[in-house]
C-alpha positions as CSV (number, residue, x, y, z in Angstrom):
1,X,113.0,111.9,111.5
2,X,112.5,109.2,114.2
3,X,111.3,111.0,117.3
4,X,112.3,108.1,119.5
5,X,115.9,108.1,118.5
6,X,118.2,111.0,119.1
7,X,117.7,112.9,115.9
8,X,116.6,116.3,114.6
9,X,113.0,115.2,115.2
10,X,113.7,114.4,118.9
11,X,115.4,117.8,119.2
12,X,112.4,119.7,117.9
13,X,112.6,119.6,114.1
14,X,109.4,118.3,112.6
15,X,108.5,116.4,109.5
16,X,104.8,116.9,109.0
17,X,102.4,114.9,106.9
18,X,100.5,116.9,104.3
19,X,97.2,118.0,105.8
20,X,95.3,117.0,102.7
21,X,96.7,113.4,102.9
22,X,96.1,113.3,106.6
23,X,92.5,114.5,106.2
24,X,91.9,111.8,103.6
25,X,92.7,109.0,106.0
26,X,89.4,107.4,107.1
27,X,88.8,107.2,110.8
28,X,88.7,103.4,110.5
29,X,92.3,103.3,109.3
30,X,94.7,102.6,112.2
31,X,97.5,104.5,110.3
32,X,95.7,107.8,111.2
33,X,97.1,107.3,114.7
34,X,100.7,107.3,113.4
35,X,100.4,111.1,113.1
36,X,98.6,112.1,116.2
37,X,99.4,112.5,119.8
38,X,98.0,114.6,122.5
39,X,99.9,116.4,125.3
40,X,98.8,116.6,129.0
41,X,96.4,119.5,128.2
42,X,94.7,117.5,125.5
43,X,96.1,119.6,122.6
44,X,97.0,117.6,119.5
45,X,100.6,117.9,118.4
46,X,101.3,118.8,114.8
47,X,100.9,116.1,112.2
48,X,104.2,114.4,113.1
49,X,105.1,110.8,112.7
50,X,105.0,110.0,116.4
51,X,103.9,106.4,116.2
52,X,105.0,105.2,112.8
53,X,108.5,104.3,113.9
54,X,107.8,103.8,117.6
55,X,109.8,101.1,119.5
56,X,109.5,101.3,123.3
57,X,112.9,99.6,123.8
58,X,114.6,102.3,121.8
59,X,113.5,105.7,123.2
60,X,116.6,107.8,123.1
61,X,118.5,104.5,122.7
62,X,120.2,104.8,119.4
63,X,122.5,107.7,119.6
64,X,125.2,105.9,117.7
65,X,122.9,105.0,114.7
66,X,123.6,101.3,114.8
67,X,120.1,100.0,114.1
68,X,119.4,97.9,111.1
69,X,118.5,99.7,107.9
70,X,115.1,98.7,106.6
71,X,115.2,98.7,102.8
72,X,111.8,97.2,102.2
73,X,108.9,96.5,104.5
74,X,106.4,93.7,103.9
75,X,103.7,96.4,103.2
76,X,105.8,97.6,100.3
77,X,105.9,94.0,98.9
78,X,102.1,93.8,99.0
79,X,101.8,97.2,97.3
80,X,104.2,96.2,94.5
81,X,102.3,93.0,94.0
82,X,99.0,94.7,94.0
83,X,100.1,97.4,91.6
84,X,101.8,95.1,89.1
85,X,98.8,92.8,89.0
86,X,96.3,95.6,88.7
87,X,98.3,97.1,85.8
88,X,98.4,93.6,84.1
89,X,94.6,93.4,84.7
90,X,95.0,90.4,86.9
91,X,92.4,91.8,89.3
92,X,91.9,88.7,91.5
93,X,95.6,88.7,92.5
94,X,95.7,92.5,92.8
95,X,92.6,92.4,95.1
96,X,94.2,89.7,97.2
97,X,97.4,91.6,97.8
98,X,95.6,94.9,98.5
99,X,93.1,93.2,100.8
100,X,96.0,91.5,102.7
101,X,97.5,94.9,103.5
102,X,94.2,96.5,104.3
103,X,93.1,93.7,106.6
104,X,95.9,94.9,108.9
105,X,95.3,98.6,108.4
106,X,91.6,99.4,107.7
107,X,89.1,96.5,107.9
108,X,86.3,98.7,106.6
109,X,88.3,99.5,103.4
110,X,89.3,95.9,103.0
111,X,85.7,94.9,102.6
112,X,85.3,97.1,99.6
113,X,88.2,95.7,97.6
114,X,86.3,92.7,96.2
115,X,84.0,95.0,94.1
116,X,86.7,97.2,92.7
117,X,87.5,97.5,89.0
118,X,91.0,98.1,87.6
119,X,90.8,101.9,87.9
120,X,89.4,101.9,91.4
121,X,92.1,99.4,92.5
122,X,94.8,101.6,91.0
123,X,93.4,104.6,92.8
124,X,93.3,102.8,96.2
125,X,96.8,101.3,95.7
126,X,98.1,104.8,94.9
127,X,96.5,106.2,98.1
128,X,98.1,103.4,100.1
129,X,101.5,104.0,98.5
130,X,101.3,107.6,99.7
131,X,100.0,106.8,103.1
132,X,101.8,103.5,104.0
133,X,105.2,104.6,102.8
134,X,104.9,108.3,103.8
135,X,108.4,109.8,104.4
136,X,110.2,106.6,103.3
137,X,111.5,107.9,100.0
138,X,108.9,106.4,97.7
139,X,106.8,109.5,96.8
140,X,108.6,110.8,93.8
141,X,108.7,107.6,91.8
142,X,105.2,106.7,92.8
143,X,103.9,110.0,91.6
144,X,105.7,109.5,88.3
145,X,104.4,106.0,87.8
146,X,100.9,107.1,88.4
147,X,101.3,110.3,86.4
148,X,99.8,112.4,89.3
149,X,100.3,116.0,90.4
150,X,101.0,116.8,94.0
151,X,100.1,120.1,95.7
152,X,102.1,121.0,98.7
153,X,100.1,121.8,101.8
154,X,99.8,125.2,103.4
155,X,102.2,124.1,106.2
156,X,105.0,123.2,103.7
157,X,108.2,124.9,104.9
158,X,109.6,125.7,101.4
159,X,106.9,126.0,98.8
160,X,103.4,126.1,100.4
161,X,100.6,125.6,97.9
162,X,102.9,124.8,95.0
163,X,101.7,122.1,92.6
164,X,104.0,119.8,90.8
165,X,103.1,117.7,87.8
166,X,104.7,114.3,87.5
167,X,106.5,115.5,84.4
168,X,107.8,118.8,85.8
169,X,111.5,119.1,84.7
170,X,112.4,120.1,88.3
171,X,111.6,116.6,89.4
172,X,114.1,114.9,87.0
173,X,117.7,114.6,87.9
174,X,119.9,115.6,85.0
175,X,122.9,113.5,84.0
176,X,126.0,115.8,83.9
177,X,127.1,116.7,80.4
178,X,130.6,115.3,81.1
179,X,129.0,111.9,81.9
180,X,127.1,111.9,78.6
181,X,130.2,113.0,76.7
182,X,132.5,110.4,78.3
183,X,130.1,107.5,78.4
184,X,129.3,106.0,75.0
185,X,126.7,103.7,76.5
186,X,124.4,106.6,77.4
187,X,121.8,107.6,74.8
188,X,120.4,111.0,74.6
C-alpha cells in the first residue's frame, strides 16, 4: 500500500481511510496531512495514505522489496504504555505517555491530556490507536480490547455501511476441528 514503492498502490489501487475517521481528525493534528494531497488543478485526491510512508529517497526505489520490515514503531510503544497505565488507573503515567505522543502530533490535544480522567484517557488512546496505526494491522485487536463496534464507510469496497461489533463471530478465527481433536493441550 506504499505509494512510493512499486506496489498496487503505485499502480492505481487505493487503500482509503474511513471518511468518518478522517473527518474526526482535528485540523491541528499533523496526521491529517498523511491522507491528503492535491493535484496540479487543486483537486484533492481520495483519502489515500500519500504521506504516511513517504521517503524521498525511495520513490519507485524498492521494486525488489528489500527494505526493513517495521514490526513496531515508537508511537505504538507510547500507546501500549498509555493504555496499560490507564487501564491500571495509573493516570499520571498514562497521561505522560499519551502527551509524549501528542506533543509530536497535535499540540492542541496534548494540552488537554492533564485534565483527563480514566474514561477520557481511554477514549483518546483508542482514537490514537485507530489513527496512528491506521492500516498497520492493529485495528481488529484494538477494537476487541476496547469492545467497540466499527461501521464501514460508504466508500468501503466490500461492505459499505456495515457495522461490526467487537464480538461478531465473523471476526474470530476458528481453530480447525482437526487441530482441536489432535491437540490435547487445547481447551474448548
